FIGUMAR-940524 format. One record per residue (C-alpha): residue number from 1; residue in three letters; x, y, z. Coordinates in Angstrom, 1 decimal. Layout:
<nodes>
  num  residu      px      py      pz
  NUM     ALA       X       Y       Z
...
</nodes>
This chain:
<nodes>
  num  residu      px      py      pz
    1     MET    -0.1     0.5     0.1
    2     LYS     2.7     2.5     1.1
    3     PHE     4.9     1.6    -2.3
    4     ARG     1.4     2.2    -4.4
    5     LEU     1.0     5.6    -2.6
    6     ILE     4.7     6.4    -3.6
    7     PHE     4.0     5.5    -6.8
    8     ILE     1.3     7.2    -7.4
    9     ILE     2.9    10.4    -5.8
   10     LEU     5.9    10.3    -8.3
   11     THR     3.5     9.7   -11.4
   12     LEU     1.5    13.0   -10.5
   13     SER     4.8    14.7   -10.2
   14     ALA     5.9    13.3   -13.3
   15     ALA     2.9    14.5   -15.4
   16     SER     3.0    18.2   -13.5
   17     VAL     6.8    18.5   -14.5
   18     ILE     5.8    17.1   -18.3
   19     LEU     3.1    19.8   -18.4
   20     ILE     5.6    22.4   -17.4
   21     PHE     7.9    21.5   -19.7
   22     SER     5.7    21.7   -22.3
   23     LEU     4.4    25.2   -21.6
   24     VAL     8.2    26.1   -21.2
   25     SER     9.5    24.2   -24.5
   26     MET     6.5    26.2   -26.7
   27     ARG     8.4    29.0   -25.7
   28     ASN    12.0    28.1   -26.8
   29     GLN    11.3    25.3   -29.2
   30     PRO    12.9    26.0   -32.5
   31     ASP    11.3    27.6   -35.2
   32     THR    11.3    25.1   -37.8
   33     PHE     7.9    23.3   -38.8
   34     THR     6.2    26.2   -39.1
   35     TYR     7.7    28.3   -41.7
   36     ASP     7.9    25.2   -44.2
   37     SER     4.4    25.8   -44.2
   38     PRO     2.7    24.5   -47.6
   39     GLN     2.7    27.0   -50.5
   40     TRP    -0.9    26.2   -51.1
   41     HIS    -2.9    28.4   -53.7
   42     LEU    -0.3    31.0   -54.4
   43     PRO    -1.3    34.4   -55.9
   44     GLU    -0.6    34.7   -59.6
   45     GLY     3.0    36.1   -59.9
   46     ALA     3.9    34.7   -56.5
   47     LYS     6.4    32.0   -56.1
   48     ALA     6.4    31.5   -52.3
   49     ARG     4.5    32.6   -49.6
   50     ILE     5.6    32.8   -46.0
   51     GLY     3.5    32.1   -43.0
   52     LYS    -0.3    31.4   -42.7
   53     GLY    -1.9    34.8   -41.4
   54     ASP    -3.4    34.7   -38.0
   55     ILE    -6.4    32.5   -37.1
   56     SER    -9.2    34.0   -35.8
   57     LYS   -12.7    32.1   -35.8
   58     ILE   -12.1    27.9   -35.1
   59     LYS   -14.6    25.6   -36.0
   60     TYR   -14.4    21.8   -35.4
   61     SER   -16.4    19.6   -38.6
   62     PRO   -19.2    17.3   -37.2
   63     ASP   -17.2    14.2   -37.2
   64     GLY   -14.4    15.5   -35.1
   65     THR   -11.6    15.2   -37.2
   66     LEU   -11.0    18.7   -38.9
   67     LEU   -10.2    21.4   -37.2
   68     ALA   -11.4    24.7   -39.6
   69     GLY    -9.7    28.1   -38.9
   70     ILE   -10.4    31.3   -40.4
   71     SER    -7.0    33.3   -41.3
   72     PRO    -6.5    36.4   -43.7
   73     ILE    -5.5    34.4   -46.7
   74     GLY    -8.1    31.8   -46.3
   75     ILE    -9.1    28.9   -44.3
   76     TRP    -6.5    26.5   -43.2
   77     LEU    -8.0    23.0   -42.2
   78     TYR    -6.0    20.6   -39.6
   79     ASP    -6.2    16.9   -38.7
   80     VAL    -7.1    17.1   -35.3
   81     GLN    -5.0    13.7   -35.0
   82     THR    -1.6    14.8   -36.4
   83     GLY    -1.9    18.3   -35.8
   84     GLU    -0.8    18.6   -39.3
   85     PRO    -2.8    21.2   -41.9
   86     ARG    -4.4    19.3   -44.3
   87     SER    -5.3    22.4   -46.6
   88     LEU    -5.8    25.6   -47.7
   89     LEU    -9.3    26.6   -48.7
   90     ALA    -8.5    30.2   -50.8
   91     GLY   -10.3    32.2   -52.9
   92     HIS   -12.6    34.9   -51.7
   93     THR   -11.3    38.4   -52.1
   94     ASP   -11.9    40.2   -48.8
   95     THR   -12.4    38.9   -45.2
   96     ILE   -13.9    35.6   -44.1
   97     ASN   -16.6    36.6   -41.6
   98     ASP   -18.0    33.0   -40.7
   99     LEU   -17.7    29.3   -42.1
  100     THR   -20.0    26.3   -41.0
  101     PHE   -19.7    22.3   -42.1
  102     ARG   -22.4    20.5   -43.5
  103     ALA   -23.7    17.6   -41.1
  104     ASP   -21.8    15.1   -43.4
  105     SER   -18.4    16.5   -42.9
  106     LYS   -17.9    16.9   -46.3
  107     MET   -18.7    20.0   -46.9
  108     LEU   -17.9    23.8   -45.9
  109     ALA   -19.7    27.0   -46.5
  110     SER   -17.4    30.3   -45.7
  111     ALA   -19.2    33.9   -45.9
  112     SER   -16.9    36.9   -46.9
  113     GLU   -17.2    40.5   -47.0
  114     ASP   -16.5    40.1   -50.9
  115     GLY   -20.3    39.5   -51.2
  116     SER   -20.2    35.7   -51.8
  117     ILE   -20.5    32.2   -50.4
  118     ARG   -18.5    29.8   -51.2
  119     LEU   -19.2    26.0   -50.8
  120     TRP   -16.1    24.2   -50.3
  121     ASP   -15.6    20.0   -51.3
  122     ILE   -13.5    19.1   -48.0
  123     ILE   -11.6    15.9   -49.6
  124     ALA   -10.7    18.0   -52.9
  125     GLY   -10.0    21.4   -51.3
  126     GLU   -11.6    22.9   -53.8
  127     CYS   -14.7    25.5   -54.1
  128     THR   -17.5    23.4   -55.9
  129     GLN   -20.3    26.6   -55.8
  130     THR   -20.2    30.1   -55.3
  131     PHE   -23.3    32.6   -54.4
  132     ILE   -23.1    35.9   -55.0
  133     GLY   -25.7    38.0   -53.1
  134     ASP   -25.9    41.4   -50.7
  135     ILE   -23.3    43.9   -52.1
  136     PHE   -22.2    45.0   -48.5
  137     GLY   -21.0    41.6   -47.9
  138     PHE   -21.9    38.3   -45.9
  139     ASP   -21.6    37.8   -41.7
  140     ASN   -22.8    35.0   -41.4
  141     VAL   -23.9    31.2   -43.1
  142     THR   -25.5    28.2   -42.2
  143     PHE   -26.8    25.0   -43.5
  144     SER   -30.2    23.7   -42.6
  145     LEU   -30.5    20.3   -40.9
  146     ASP   -30.9    18.0   -43.7
  147     GLY   -27.8    20.1   -45.6
  148     LYS   -30.4    20.7   -48.7
  149     THR   -30.7    24.3   -47.8
  150     LEU   -27.8    27.4   -47.6
  151     ILE   -28.8    30.3   -45.5
  152     GLY   -26.7    33.7   -45.8
  153     ALA   -27.1    36.8   -43.6
  154     GLY   -25.7    39.8   -45.4
  155     PHE   -25.4    43.6   -44.0
  156     ARG   -29.3    44.5   -45.5
  157     GLU   -30.6    40.9   -46.6
  158     ILE   -31.2    37.1   -45.9
  159     ASN   -30.5    35.1   -49.0
  160     ILE   -31.5    31.4   -49.0
  161     TRP   -30.5    28.8   -51.9
  162     ASP   -30.9    25.4   -52.8
  163     VAL   -27.4    23.5   -52.5
  164     ALA   -28.4    21.2   -55.1
  165     THR   -29.2    23.0   -57.8
  166     SER   -27.5    26.4   -57.1
  167     MET   -31.0    28.1   -57.6
  168     HIS   -31.7    31.4   -55.7
  169     ILE   -35.2    30.5   -53.3
  170     LYS   -35.6    33.9   -51.8
  171     THR   -34.4    37.2   -50.4
  172     LEU   -36.0    38.3   -47.0
  173     GLN   -35.2    42.4   -46.4
  174     GLU   -38.1    43.4   -44.8
  175     GLN   -36.5    46.0   -42.3
  176     PHE   -33.7    43.6   -41.6
  177     TYR   -29.6    44.7   -41.2
  178     THR   -26.8    43.1   -39.0
  179     ASP   -25.2    46.5   -37.5
  180     GLY   -21.6    45.4   -37.3
  181     GLY   -21.1    41.9   -38.8
  182     TYR   -22.0    40.4   -35.5
  183     SER   -25.1    38.1   -36.4
  184     LYS   -25.6    34.6   -35.7
  185     PHE   -27.4    31.8   -36.9
  186     SER   -28.9    29.3   -34.6
  187     LEU   -27.9    25.5   -35.4
  188     ASP   -30.8    24.9   -37.3
  189     GLY   -30.7    27.4   -39.1
  190     LYS   -34.7    29.0   -38.0
  191     LEU   -33.5    31.9   -36.0
  192     LEU   -31.2    34.7   -36.6
  193     ALA   -29.5    37.3   -34.2
  194     CYS   -28.5    40.8   -34.7
  195     PRO   -27.0    43.4   -32.7
  196     ARG   -29.2    46.8   -33.2
  197     GLY   -27.3    49.7   -32.5
  198     GLY   -25.6    48.5   -29.0
  199     ASP   -28.6    48.5   -27.4
  200     SER   -30.9    45.6   -28.2
  201     ILE   -30.8    42.3   -30.2
  202     LEU   -33.3    41.4   -32.7
  203     LEU   -34.2    37.7   -33.4
  204     TRP   -35.7    36.9   -36.8
  205     ASP   -37.7    34.2   -37.8
  206     VAL   -35.8    33.0   -41.1
  207     THR   -38.8    31.2   -42.7
  208     THR   -40.6    34.2   -42.5
  209     GLY   -38.1    37.2   -42.5
  210     LYS   -40.7    38.5   -39.7
  211     GLU   -38.8    40.1   -36.0
  212     LYS   -40.1    37.4   -33.4
  213     GLN   -38.3    39.2   -30.5
  214     THR   -36.3    42.0   -29.4
  215     LEU   -33.6    41.5   -26.0
  216     THR   -33.1    45.0   -24.4
  217     ASP   -31.5    45.9   -21.1
  218     LEU   -28.0    45.0   -22.7
  219     ASN   -24.9    46.4   -20.1
  220     ARG   -22.5    47.3   -22.9
  221     ARG   -22.3    47.0   -26.7
  222     VAL   -22.7    43.9   -28.0
  223     GLU   -19.4    42.4   -29.8
  224     SER   -20.0    38.4   -30.2
  225     ILE   -23.4    36.6   -29.6
  226     GLU   -23.7    32.5   -30.0
  227     PHE   -27.2    30.1   -29.7
  228     SER   -27.0    27.0   -27.7
  229     PRO   -27.4    23.9   -29.6
  230     ASP   -31.3    23.9   -29.2
  231     GLY   -31.8    27.5   -29.9
  232     ASN   -33.3    28.3   -26.5
  233     THR   -30.7    30.0   -25.4
  234     LEU   -28.3    33.2   -26.9
  235     ALA   -25.2    34.3   -25.4
  236     SER   -24.5    38.1   -25.6
  237     GLY   -21.0    39.5   -25.0
  238     GLY   -18.9    42.7   -25.6
  239     TYR   -16.4    45.2   -24.0
  240     GLY   -18.2    44.9   -20.3
  241     ASP   -17.5    42.6   -17.7
  242     SER   -20.2    40.0   -18.0
  243     ILE   -22.0    37.7   -20.7
  244     ILE   -25.8    37.6   -20.6
  245     LEU   -27.8    34.2   -21.4
  246     TRP   -31.0    35.1   -22.9
  247     ASP   -34.2    32.8   -23.6
  248     THR   -34.8    33.3   -27.2
  249     LYS   -38.7    32.4   -26.6
  250     THR   -39.5    35.1   -24.0
  251     GLY   -36.6    37.7   -24.7
  252     LYS   -35.7    37.5   -20.8
  253     GLN   -32.3    37.2   -19.3
  254     GLU   -31.8    33.6   -17.7
  255     GLN   -28.4    34.4   -16.4
  256     ILE   -25.2    36.9   -16.0
  257     LEU   -21.9    35.9   -16.2
  258     LYS   -19.4    37.9   -14.4
  259     ARG   -16.3    39.0   -13.5
  260     HIS   -15.1    38.2   -16.9
  261     ASN   -13.0    41.4   -19.0
  262     LYS   -14.1    42.1   -22.9
  263     ASN   -15.8    38.8   -24.1
  264     PHE   -15.1    38.7   -28.1
  265     THR   -15.0    34.8   -28.2
  266     PHE   -17.5    32.1   -26.7
  267     THR   -19.0    29.2   -27.5
  268     PHE   -21.5    26.4   -25.9
  269     SER   -20.8    22.9   -25.6
  270     PRO   -22.7    20.1   -27.7
  271     ASP   -24.9    19.5   -25.2
  272     GLY   -25.6    23.1   -24.2
  273     LYS   -24.6    22.9   -20.1
  274     THR   -21.2    25.0   -20.6
  275     LEU   -20.2    27.6   -22.1
  276     ALA   -16.4    28.5   -22.6
  277     SER   -15.2    31.8   -22.8
  278     GLY   -12.1    33.9   -24.1
  279     SER   -11.3    36.9   -22.4
  280     SER    -8.9    40.1   -22.3
  281     ASP    -7.4    38.6   -19.6
  282     LYS    -5.8    35.9   -21.3
  283     THR    -7.6    33.2   -20.0
  284     ILE   -10.8    30.8   -21.1
  285     SER   -13.2    30.1   -18.5
  286     LEU   -16.3    27.6   -18.5
  287     TRP   -19.6    28.5   -17.2
  288     ASP   -22.5    26.8   -15.8
  289     THR   -25.3    27.9   -18.2
  290     ASN   -28.0    26.7   -15.7
  291     THR   -26.4    28.6   -12.4
  292     GLY   -24.4    30.9   -14.1
  293     LYS   -21.2    29.7   -12.0
  294     ARG   -18.0    29.6   -12.9
  295     LYS   -16.4    26.1   -13.2
  296     LYS   -13.3    25.7   -14.8
  297     THR   -10.3    28.4   -15.8
  298     PHE    -7.8    27.8   -18.8
  299     LYS    -4.5    29.4   -18.9
  300     GLY    -2.4    30.4   -22.1
  301     PRO     0.7    30.9   -21.6
  302     GLU    -0.2    34.6   -21.7
  303     LEU    -2.3    34.4   -24.8
  304     TYR    -4.7    36.6   -26.2
  305     PHE    -7.8    34.3   -27.4
  306     SER    -9.5    35.0   -30.3
  307     GLY   -11.5    32.0   -30.9
  308     VAL   -12.9    28.8   -28.7
  309     ALA   -14.4    25.5   -29.9
  310     PHE   -15.3    22.0   -28.5
  311     SER   -15.1    19.1   -30.1
  312     PRO   -18.1    17.5   -31.1
  313     ASP   -18.1    14.8   -28.3
  314     GLY   -17.5    17.8   -26.0
  315     LYS   -14.6    16.0   -24.5
  316     THR   -11.9    18.5   -25.9
  317     LEU   -11.7    22.5   -25.7
  318     THR    -9.9    24.4   -28.3
  319     GLY    -8.3    27.7   -28.1
  320     ALA    -6.8    30.0   -30.9
  321     GLY    -4.6    32.4   -29.3
  322     TRP    -1.3    34.7   -29.8
  323     ASN     1.3    36.9   -28.1
  324     ASP     4.3    38.1   -29.3
  325     SER     6.7    35.4   -27.6
  326     VAL     4.9    32.4   -29.2
  327     GLY     3.0    33.8   -31.9
  328     ASN    -0.6    32.2   -33.3
  329     VAL    -1.3    28.9   -31.7
  330     LEU    -3.9    26.3   -31.2
  331     ILE    -4.1    24.9   -27.6
  332     PHE    -6.2    21.8   -27.1
  333     TRP    -7.3    20.9   -23.2
  334     ASP    -9.1    18.0   -22.0
  335     VAL   -12.5    19.8   -20.5
  336     MET   -12.7    17.3   -17.4
  337     THR    -9.4    17.5   -16.1
  338     GLY    -8.1    20.3   -17.4
  339     ASP    -4.8    19.1   -18.8
  340     GLN    -3.3    20.3   -22.0
  341     LYS    -3.5    18.0   -24.7
  342     LYS    -1.7    19.6   -27.5
  343     ILE    -0.7    22.1   -29.2
  344     ILE     0.0    23.4   -32.9
  345     ARG     2.1    26.6   -33.8
  346     HIS     0.3    28.1   -36.6
  347     ASN     2.1    30.9   -37.6
  348     ILE     4.2    33.8   -36.5
  349     ASP     3.8    37.3   -38.1
  350     GLN     6.6    38.4   -40.0
  351     TYR     7.0    42.5   -40.0
  352     SER    10.5    43.2   -41.9
  353     VAL    12.3    41.4   -44.8
  354     SER    16.0    42.4   -46.7
  355     PHE    17.8    40.4   -48.9
  356     SER    21.4    40.1   -48.6
  357     PRO    23.9    41.6   -50.9
  358     ASP    24.6    38.3   -52.7
  359     GLY    21.0    37.2   -53.0
  360     THR    21.4    34.1   -51.6
  361     THR    19.3    34.6   -48.5
  362     PHE    16.6    37.1   -47.5
  363     ALA    15.8    37.9   -43.8
  364     SER    12.5    38.0   -41.8
  365     GLY    11.8    39.7   -38.5
  366     GLY     9.0    37.6   -36.7
  367     ALA     6.6    38.9   -33.9
  368     ASN     8.2    36.8   -31.5
  369     GLY    11.3    38.8   -31.8
  370     SER    12.8    36.0   -33.7
  371     ILE    15.1    36.2   -37.5
  372     LEU    14.4    33.8   -40.0
  373     MET    16.7    33.1   -42.7
  374     TRP    15.7    31.6   -45.8
  375     ASP    16.3    30.6   -49.2
  376     PRO    14.7    33.3   -52.0
  377     VAL    14.6    30.5   -54.8
  378     THR    12.8    27.9   -52.6
  379     GLY    11.4    29.6   -49.6
  380     LYS    12.5    27.1   -47.2
  381     HIS    14.0    28.3   -43.6
  382     LYS    17.5    27.9   -43.6
  383     LYS    18.4    29.7   -39.9
  384     THR    16.9    31.0   -37.1
  385     LEU    18.7    34.0   -34.6
  386     LYS    16.9    34.6   -31.5
  387     GLY    17.8    37.8   -29.5
  388     HIS    15.2    40.5   -29.1
  389     LYS    12.4    40.5   -27.1
  390     ARG     9.6    41.9   -28.9
  391     ILE     8.8    42.2   -32.7
  392     VAL    12.1    42.9   -34.9
  393     SER    10.8    45.9   -37.1
  394     SER    13.8    46.4   -39.2
  395     LEU    16.6    44.4   -40.5
  396     ALA    19.7    45.6   -42.6
  397     PHE    22.6    43.7   -44.3
  398     SER    26.3    45.0   -44.0
  399     PRO    27.1    45.9   -47.8
  400     ASP    29.9    42.9   -47.8
  401     GLY    26.6    40.8   -46.4
  402     LYS    28.8    39.3   -43.2
  403     ILE    26.9    41.5   -40.8
  404     LEU    22.8    41.8   -40.3
  405     ALA    21.9    44.3   -38.2
  406     SER    18.2    44.0   -36.7
  407     LYS    16.0    46.7   -34.5
  408     GLY    13.5    45.3   -32.4
  409     TRP    10.4    47.0   -30.4
  410     ASP    12.7    46.4   -27.4
  411     GLU    14.2    49.6   -28.6
  412     THR    17.7    47.4   -29.1
  413     VAL    19.7    47.2   -32.2
  414     ILE    21.8    43.7   -32.6
  415     LEU    24.4    43.0   -34.9
  416     TRP    24.7    39.3   -36.1
  417     ASP    27.6    37.5   -37.6
  418     ILE    25.8    35.7   -40.5
  419     GLY    28.7    32.9   -41.0
  420     THR    28.3    31.6   -37.0
  421     GLY    24.6    33.0   -36.6
  422     LYS    26.3    34.4   -33.3
  423     ARG    25.5    38.1   -31.7
  424     LEU    28.0    40.2   -32.0
  425     LYS    26.9    43.6   -30.0
  426     LYS    23.3    44.9   -28.8
  427     ILE    23.3    48.3   -28.3
  428     ARG    20.3    49.7   -26.4
  429     ARG    21.5    53.5   -26.1
  430     GLY    19.3    56.1   -27.9
  431     MET    16.9    53.8   -29.9
  432     SER    13.8    53.7   -30.9
  433     SER    11.5    51.2   -31.8
  434     ALA     9.8    53.4   -34.6
  435     SER    12.1    53.8   -37.7
  436     ASN    14.5    51.6   -40.0
  437     ILE    18.0    51.1   -39.5
  438     SER    20.4    51.5   -42.4
  439     PHE    24.3    51.0   -43.2
  440     SER    26.3    53.1   -45.0
  441     PRO    27.9    51.9   -48.2
  442     ASP    31.5    51.7   -46.8
  443     GLY    30.0    49.3   -43.8
  444     ALA    31.7    51.6   -41.3
  445     THR    28.7    53.4   -39.9
  446     PHE    24.8    52.2   -39.4
  447     VAL    21.9    54.8   -38.8
  448     ASN    19.1    54.7   -36.3
  449     SER    16.6    57.2   -35.3
  450     GLY    16.4    57.9   -31.4
  451     TYR    13.4    60.1   -29.7
  452     ASN    12.6    63.4   -29.9
  453     GLY    13.4    64.0   -33.5
  454     LYS    16.9    62.2   -33.4
  455     VAL    19.2    60.8   -36.1
  456     ASN    21.7    58.9   -34.5
  457     LEU    25.0    57.3   -36.0
  458     PHE    26.7    54.2   -34.6
  459     ASP    30.4    53.2   -35.5
  460     ALA    29.4    49.8   -36.9
  461     ALA    32.8    48.2   -35.6
  462     THR    32.1    49.3   -31.9
  463     GLY    28.6    50.4   -31.6
  464     LYS    29.6    53.6   -30.3
  465     LEU    27.3    57.0   -30.8
  466     LYS    29.5    58.6   -33.4
  467     GLN    27.3    61.8   -34.3
  468     THR    23.3    63.0   -33.2
  469     LEU    21.9    64.7   -36.2
  470     ILE    18.7    66.7   -34.1
  471     SER    16.1    68.9   -36.5
  472     HIS    12.9    66.7   -36.9
  473     LYS    10.2    67.9   -34.4
  474     ASN     8.3    64.4   -33.8
  475     SER     9.2    61.1   -34.5
  476     VAL    12.0    60.3   -37.3
  477     LYS    10.3    57.0   -39.2
  478     ASN    13.1    56.3   -42.2
  479     VAL    16.4    57.2   -42.1
  480     GLU    18.1    55.6   -45.6
  481     PHE    22.2    56.7   -47.0
  482     SER    22.7    57.6   -50.4
  483     PRO    24.4    54.6   -52.5
  484     ASP    27.7    56.7   -52.6
  485     GLY    27.5    57.7   -48.8
  486     ASN    27.3    61.5   -49.9
  487     THR    24.1    62.2   -48.1
  488     LEU    21.9    60.9   -45.8
  489     ALA    17.8    61.5   -45.5
  490     SER    15.6    61.2   -42.6
  491     MET    11.8    61.5   -42.9
  492     SER     9.3    62.1   -40.1
  493     ILE     5.8    61.3   -40.2
  494     ASN     3.6    63.4   -38.2
  495     LEU     3.9    66.6   -37.1
  496     ASP     6.5    68.5   -38.8
  497     GLY     5.8    65.9   -42.0
  498     LYS     9.5    67.1   -43.5
  499     ILE    12.2    64.9   -45.1
  500     TYR    16.0    66.4   -44.5
  501     ILE    18.4    65.7   -46.4
  502     TRP    22.2    65.8   -45.0
  503     ASN    25.5    66.1   -46.4
  504     PHE    28.7    64.3   -45.4
  505     THR    31.0    67.0   -45.4
  506     THR    34.6    66.5   -43.2
  507     ASP    33.4    63.8   -41.3
  508     THR    30.3    64.5   -40.4
  509     TYR    26.4    65.3   -41.6
  510     ARG    25.1    68.4   -42.4
  511     GLN    21.7    69.7   -43.5
  512     LYS    21.3    70.4   -46.9
  513     GLN    18.0    70.4   -48.2
  514     THR    14.4    70.2   -46.9
  515     TYR    11.2    68.7   -48.3
  516     GLN     7.7    69.6   -47.3
  517     LYS     4.4    67.5   -47.6
  518     ALA     2.1    69.5   -49.2
  519     LYS    -0.6    67.8   -47.6
  520     GLY    -0.8    64.4   -46.3
  521     ILE     1.5    61.9   -44.5
  522     PHE     5.3    60.7   -45.5
  523     TYR     5.0    56.5   -44.7
  524     ASN     8.3    55.6   -46.3
  525     ILE    11.7    56.8   -48.5
  526     ALA    14.2    55.2   -51.0
  527     TYR    17.2    56.2   -53.0
  528     SER    17.5    55.8   -56.9
  529     PRO    20.5    53.7   -57.5
  530     ASP    22.5    56.7   -58.6
  531     GLY    21.4    58.6   -55.6
  532     LYS    20.3    61.5   -57.5
  533     THR    16.7    60.7   -56.6
  534     LEU    14.4    60.1   -53.6
  535     ALA    11.1    58.5   -53.8
  536     SER     8.6    59.7   -51.2
  537     ALA     5.9    57.0   -50.4
  538     GLU     2.7    59.4   -49.3
  539     GLY    -0.9    59.5   -47.9
  540     LEU    -3.4    61.9   -48.7
  541     GLY    -5.2    63.2   -45.8
  542     LYS    -4.5    62.9   -42.0
  543     ARG    -6.0    59.4   -41.0
  544     HIS    -4.6    55.9   -41.9
  545     PHE    -7.2    54.5   -43.7
  546     SER    -7.7    52.3   -46.7
  547     GLY    -9.6    54.0   -49.8
  548     ALA    -8.0    57.3   -49.0
  549     ALA    -6.0    58.3   -52.1
  550     GLY    -1.8    58.4   -52.0
  551     MET     1.0    59.0   -54.6
  552     ILE     4.7    58.9   -55.2
  553     ARG     6.7    61.3   -55.6
  554     LEU    10.2    61.5   -56.9
  555     TRP    12.6    64.4   -55.6
  556     ASN    15.8    65.8   -57.2
  557     VAL    18.3    65.4   -54.4
  558     GLU    20.6    68.3   -55.6
  559     SER    17.7    70.7   -55.8
  560     ASP    14.7    71.9   -53.7
  561     GLY    12.0    70.4   -56.4
  562     TYR    10.5    67.0   -56.9
  563     LYS    10.7    65.4   -60.8
  564     LYS     7.4    63.4   -61.2
  565     ILE     4.5    62.0   -59.4
  566     PHE     2.8    58.5   -59.8
  567     ARG    -0.7    58.5   -58.3
  568     LEU    -2.4    56.0   -56.6
  569     GLN    -6.3    55.1   -55.4
  570     ASN    -4.7    54.3   -52.0
  571     LYS    -2.3    55.5   -49.2
  572     VAL     1.1    53.9   -50.2
  573     LEU     3.0    52.6   -47.8
  574     CYS     6.1    51.7   -48.8
  575     VAL     8.7    52.5   -51.9
  576     SER    11.5    50.6   -53.6
  577     PHE    13.7    51.5   -56.6
  578     SER    15.3    48.2   -58.5
  579     PRO    18.8    47.7   -58.6
  580     ASP    19.0    49.1   -62.4
  581     GLY    16.7    51.8   -61.2
  582     GLU    14.3    51.4   -64.1
  583     THR    11.6    50.5   -62.0
  584     LEU     9.9    51.8   -58.8
  585     ALA     8.1    49.2   -56.9
  586     CYS     5.3    50.1   -53.9
  587     GLY     2.8    49.1   -52.0
  588     ASP    -0.4    50.3   -51.0
  589     LEU    -2.9    50.4   -48.0
  590     GLY    -5.3    48.5   -50.2
  591     SER    -3.0    45.2   -50.0
  592     ASN    -1.5    45.8   -53.6
  593     VAL     1.8    45.7   -55.0
  594     HIS     2.6    48.1   -57.9
  595     LEU     5.3    48.0   -60.5
  596     TRP     5.9    51.4   -62.3
  597     ASP     8.8    52.4   -65.3
  598     VAL    10.4    55.3   -64.1
  599     ALA    10.9    56.6   -67.5
  600     THR     8.0    56.8   -68.7
  601     GLY     5.6    56.6   -65.6
  602     LYS     3.5    54.2   -66.5
  603     GLN     2.1    51.6   -64.1
  604     ILE     4.1    47.8   -65.5
  605     LYS     2.0    45.3   -62.9
  606     ILE    -0.2    45.2   -60.3
  607     PHE     0.4    42.4   -58.1
  608     LYS    -2.8    41.1   -56.3
  609     GLY    -2.4    38.3   -53.4
  610     HIS    -2.0    40.2   -49.8
  611     THR    -5.2    40.5   -48.0
  612     ASP    -4.6    43.8   -45.8
  613     GLY    -1.6    46.9   -46.5
  614     VAL     1.6    46.1   -47.7
  615     ASP     4.4    48.1   -45.6
  616     ASN     7.5    46.7   -46.4
  617     ILE     9.2    45.6   -50.1
  618     SER    12.5    44.8   -51.2
  619     PHE    14.1    43.9   -54.2
  620     SER    16.6    41.0   -54.8
  621     PRO    20.1    42.2   -56.0
  622     ASP    19.7    40.9   -59.3
  623     GLY    16.1    42.5   -59.5
  624     LYS    14.5    39.0   -60.6
  625     THR    11.9    38.8   -57.3
  626     LEU    10.6    41.4   -54.9
  627     ALA     9.9    40.1   -51.8
  628     SER     6.3    42.2   -50.2
  629     ARG     5.5    42.0   -46.5
  630     SER     1.9    42.8   -45.6
  631     TYR     0.2    43.5   -42.1
  632     ASP    -1.5    40.1   -42.6
  633     GLY     1.5    38.5   -41.4
  634     THR     2.8    37.0   -44.2
  635     ILE     5.6    37.7   -47.2
  636     LEU     5.3    36.7   -50.5
  637     LEU     8.1    36.6   -53.2
  638     TRP     7.0    38.0   -56.6
  639     ASP     8.7    36.4   -59.7
  640     LEU     9.8    39.0   -62.2
  641     THR    11.6    37.8   -64.6
  642     SER     8.7    37.7   -66.8
  643     THR     7.4    41.1   -65.8
  644     VAL    10.6    44.0   -66.0
  645     ASN    12.7    43.8   -68.6
  646     PRO    11.0    40.9   -70.9
</nodes>
């Protein structure tokens, strides 16, 4: 008996150690398998993709074998047993708001802001049907219980289709709107809940299109709603500290689940007796829906949760979460014991990109503070450098390619030996997280902005501060050496909105030219290869939103004026010259990459493939490849061999 007791204690202790070790190792494990993700459904002109995009909503297939997650580039299907990605369902041209499986698990429907609902064959991983409806986009989609009918809710209307024939059955429009994309169907597709103005929720009878019930007395604006499996209860939550459970028949409140902050995601268990909710306090709580009491709490490690889902048998709870350290992950827990069962590392957002001078490597900076080295031909991950504690926002190779400088949001610059992968030096003095880093052409100096409008020049060999340039009134966003090293350009983004050209004389830089924005905001600058022209990426208007016009101006470095203007429909976030200076590339807030002929001012090509603004681009040294980084967390490599200088 005594031996058995000792054995049990040792077993429990070992299990605890294993659990702790799994969480710790999750933070420290080498970043390998994540980055060699399948190159499925690449956009036209792209030859490789880095990153999968962050997961938001997640949902199990009815048979429990697959987990589907919405990302900016499509819907990822994971094999629950192995944790491996099964396929990527891509084709929508705008944000995907909702997805649902058919009861037989063979088909999936997705609703998008592009105004379409798509049906996907799960086995083939292909779109079989596309339904076009509400021009404002679809917020929600569901199958009827028999799977024969598809129902989609848009901003102003409900559309119903016959799945077998693709025929449109009817449209319900009477006094209907969804107010912000938070509508939700009941499991049987007979009810639709829509928040209205933040102070009420309307329940609609989908069959008749008539309003059935109004839920009022909300404590905060509704940001998320969910039906119980039987449709008799509706949960609503938002920026308040509670979730409200409503009786959908009477419109009365059943329970108030208190002391839970910012409830953006929650879901009912298959039997409806438990509600799982993800909170801004980096936990997931299980609630008893009958009593309103909290039953259990699951913790990350320190993850912000964007989606939660129960397995069909109710035994497993999965949370989609993220933070700067581990990226975007899927964590599986045993509902009964609270033990962690599995972790799938989905993605780590990429924030910066730079090619080596010989073109054999390009580096990207990750959200978790890591630097990833890639083969630009195959898109394969080669090496990982770890040293920053937060996002790596800027990278620059020395002219001889032997040193890589990286700057992070931890306000440090690290110099790396490319050959060994070892850290040479870490510099903390006067660093700002806002701007880029750049080497002088001779490799002896690197420049980075500091606080209060300062531009700091450092000795690349010793890391010591050589000179500080003071002239800007606000944060300096970009600093660039000219190719010959005779001038330095610095750009501020906010109050003063100016570009300064500094002239190199007697071992120091002195202010030479000032370029003032006419209106709008400077976002980026780049020298031409001959150093005679400076390109500025600009957005018209003071606010950073898609749809506002933008432009590129080409400034004459030797004079006060500009040579040429390229106009675009969206704000221009980044700009770069090709190595031969004949082509200009830019990324805009509307998710596009543009190529321009510098001499004629004509547009050569528009690359479409990102799903959010493009804020970082880089040409390979031979000019045959262009890398673009997007807010969607991915990097795309574009093949220019058939586009530029054919």
